C-alpha positions in Angstrom: -44.8 80.0 38.1 -41.3 81.2 39.1 -40.3 81.7 35.3 -43.4 83.6 34.6 -42.7 86.0 37.7 -39.1 86.3 36.6 -39.9 87.2 33.1 -42.6 89.7 34.2 -40.1 91.3 36.3 -37.3 91.5 33.8 -39.7 93.5 31.4 -39.9 96.1 33.9 -36.3 96.8 34.5 -34.6 100.1 33.9 -30.7 99.5 33.8 -29.8 103.3 33.6 -31.8 104.5 36.6 -30.8 101.3 38.5 -27.4 103.1 39.0 -29.1 105.7 41.4 -30.1 102.9 43.7 -26.9 101.3 43.7 -25.7 104.7 45.5 -28.7 105.2 47.4 -28.8 101.8 49.0 -25.1 101.8 49.8 -23.9 98.9 47.7 -20.1 99.3 47.3 -17.6 97.2 49.2 -17.8 97.6 53.0 -21.1 99.5 52.8 -24.3 98.2 54.4 -25.9 96.8 51.2 -22.6 95.5 49.9 -22.9 93.9 46.4 -26.7 94.2 46.2 -27.8 94.6 42.6 -30.9 96.8 41.3 -33.1 96.8 38.2 -35.4 100.0 39.0 -38.5 98.1 39.2 -40.8 100.3 41.5 -42.7 98.8 44.4 -46.2 99.7 42.9 -45.1 97.6 39.8 -44.0 94.9 42.1 -47.3 95.1 44.0 -49.3 94.7 40.8 -47.6 91.5 40.1 -48.1 90.3 43.8 -52.0 91.2 43.3 -52.1 89.1 40.1 -50.3 86.0 41.3 -50.0 85.8 45.0 -52.6 83.0 45.2 -50.9 80.7 42.7 -47.3 81.1 43.9 -46.1 78.8 46.4 -43.4 78.8 49.0 -40.9 76.9 46.5 -41.5 79.5 43.9 -40.9 82.4 46.5 -37.6 80.6 47.8 -36.3 81.1 44.1 -37.1 84.6 44.1 -35.3 85.3 47.4 -32.1 83.5 46.3 -31.9 85.8 43.3 -29.1 88.3 43.1 -31.5 91.2 42.2 -33.0 93.4 44.9 -36.4 93.7 43.4 -36.7 89.8 42.9 -36.2 89.6 46.7 -38.4 92.6 47.3 -41.2 90.7 45.3 -40.6 87.7 47.2 -41.4 89.4 50.5 -44.4 91.2 48.9 -45.8 87.8 48.0 -45.0 86.6 51.6 -46.7 89.3 53.4 -49.7 88.9 51.2 -49.9 85.2 51.9 -49.5 85.7 55.4 -52.2 88.2 55.8 -54.4 86.0 54.1 -53.8 82.8 55.6 -55.1 80.9 58.8 -53.4 80.4 61.9 -51.6 77.2 60.9 -50.4 78.4 57.8 -49.1 81.8 59.3 -47.1 79.7 61.5 -45.5 78.0 58.5 -45.0 81.4 56.7 -43.2 82.9 59.9 -40.9 79.6 60.1 -40.1 80.2 56.4 -39.2 83.9 56.9 -36.9 83.0 59.8 -35.1 80.2 58.0 -34.5 82.7 55.1 -33.6 85.6 56.9 -30.0 85.9 55.6 -31.7 86.9 52.3 -33.4 90.0 53.8 -30.2 91.9 53.2 -31.0 95.6 52.8 -33.0 98.1 54.8 -36.2 98.5 52.7 -36.4 94.7 52.7 -36.3 94.7 56.4 -38.6 97.5 57.1 -41.2 96.4 54.5 -41.6 92.8 55.8 -40.7 92.3 59.5 -43.4 94.4 61.1 -46.0 92.7 59.3 -44.9 89.1 59.6 -42.7 88.8 62.9 -45.0 91.3 65.0 -48.1 89.6 64.0 -47.0 86.4 64.7 -45.4 87.3 68.0 -48.3 89.4 69.2 -49.5 86.5 71.7 -46.3 84.8 72.0 -42.8 84.7 73.6 -40.8 87.5 71.9 -37.3 86.3 73.2 -36.4 85.7 69.3 -36.2 89.5 69.0 -33.7 89.9 71.7 -31.5 87.3 70.1 -31.8 89.2 66.9 -30.7 92.4 68.9 -27.5 90.6 70.2 -26.7 89.2 66.8 -23.5 90.2 65.0 -25.4 90.9 61.7 -26.4 94.5 61.5 -29.3 93.7 59.2 -30.7 91.1 61.8 -30.0 93.7 64.6 -32.4 95.9 62.5 -35.0 93.7 62.3 -35.2 93.2 65.9 -36.1 96.8 66.4 -38.2 97.5 63.3 -40.3 94.4 64.2 -41.6 96.5 67.3 -43.4 99.2 65.2 -46.7 97.5 65.3 -46.3 96.9 69.0 -46.2 100.5 69.3 -49.1 101.0 66.9 -50.9 98.8 69.7 -49.8 100.9 72.7 -47.2 98.0 73.7 -44.0 99.7 74.2 -42.0 97.6 76.6 -40.1 95.6 73.8 -39.0 98.7 71.9 -37.7 100.4 75.1 -35.7 97.3 75.9 -34.1 96.6 72.5 -33.4 100.3 72.0 -31.2 100.1 75.3 -29.4 97.1 74.0 -28.6 99.2 70.5 -28.0 102.7 71.8 -24.2 102.3 71.6 -24.2 100.6 68.1 -21.8 101.9 65.7 -23.6 102.3 62.6 -25.9 105.0 61.8 -28.7 102.9 60.1 -29.2 100.9 63.5 -29.2 104.6 65.0 -31.9 105.9 62.7 -34.1 102.5 63.3 -33.8 103.3 67.1 -34.7 107.0 66.8 -37.7 106.2 64.5 -39.2 103.6 66.8 -38.7 106.0 69.9 -40.1 108.7 67.9 -43.2 106.7 67.5 -43.4 105.9 71.0 -43.4 109.7 71.7 -46.2 110.3 69.3 -48.5 108.0 71.5 -47.0 108.6 75.0 -44.6 111.6 75.3 -44.0 111.0 79.0 -42.6 107.5 78.3 -40.2 109.2 75.9 -39.0 111.7 78.0 -38.3 109.1 80.7 -36.4 107.1 78.5 -34.2 110.0 77.3 -33.7 111.3 80.8 -32.5 108.0 81.9 -30.3 107.1 78.7 -29.1 110.5 77.3 -25.4 109.6 78.2 -25.7 106.7 75.9 -27.7 107.8 73.0 -25.9 108.9 69.8 -26.6 112.7 69.1 -28.2 111.8 65.6 -30.6 109.5 67.8 -31.3 112.0 70.3 -32.0 114.6 67.7 -34.5 112.9 65.8 -36.1 111.3 68.7 -37.0 114.7 70.2 -37.6 116.6 66.9 -41.4 116.7 67.7 -40.9 118.2 71.0 -41.4 122.0 71.5 -38.2 124.2 71.4 -37.7 124.7 75.3 -37.7 120.7 75.6 -35.5 120.3 72.6 -32.9 122.6 74.0 -33.2 121.1 77.4 -32.4 117.5 76.1 -29.5 118.7 73.9 -28.1 120.6 76.9 -27.9 117.5 78.8 -26.3 115.6 76.0 -23.8 118.4 75.6 -22.9 118.4 79.3 -22.1 114.8 79.7 
């Protein structure tokens, strides 16, 4: 099945347009997605393959996809895995979660993180201990740190904010803008649910927040509130 999926994907590639993605996903030396290689296969095209073949592909085939050098192969792997997870029973979900964690080093660009971890990690940890997310937040690998915070998105959707708040505090002084953006996205989602909790967080942590994080976290506030919080940051 792997070779069949590989051939299907390669038929869809567009090398000329792929150069645009090399720039967008920061794939040059020392950048976030260093040495990642793209084919310009769209996510809808990949989802069509998943819809056709997900029931017939096994974890062995999926593992071959995730080790491929091409970004879209690894993306397709994650789409297969998410689909299998959502269609599985409890025992099978446990196996897929462990498989995901064991292969986490291959989830090596921001879209791969954002597409997969809320749907697999959150769902699995909903009724379980969440210590693994704090280990991820303290990891030296920036992509794994991003998984820690982005994984809390579905917690937020279910009015569960505690882990997002705690992990955000751990990452507030991070040096990389992609972590800042992930933090402010999650904080903003909290604000959509409960603005008072977001206000309390900002008042307590303004001195540690990157200006970019602060600006985006408060962008849905009215003008007076935005000016108030930006003045606090400026005064510090």
